[in-house]
Phi, psi and omega in degrees: 000159178237136191235130163262124187231150179241128177237160186221137179288132178285329179285327182232075188306339180281355174271115185237153180213142177240131180215180188222134181202170175250346177230094187298310182296318178291325180292318181294314175307321177296319177298313181291344177271357188077027187276353181238126183297337181283331188245349192302328186272003182240023179286149009269159180255145173241138176285132184257312186197145171221152183227126188259134181231140175283336184256121183301314179302321181294319180292319180291323182292322178292321174302313181296320175302310179294350177254007175267170183302308178290331173294325178297311175301317176302311185293325181293319182287321194255330187247320184276000000 
């Protein structure tokens, strides 16, 4: 499976991140261990939502959408 996930910093709730992975548990652990330069300074992170896809391309397209202007608005209304 391919996952698109949304996480929020527990220390700084205004900090949010959208990502894509094939191993959700490991990826969240990496974020919380400071293993990503984009999220390291806002640890710890809490999983807000994840969406599973059987098709890699569809998962990547959904991630790109959530990072676009209309996708940010959609996520803000539906997930955050």
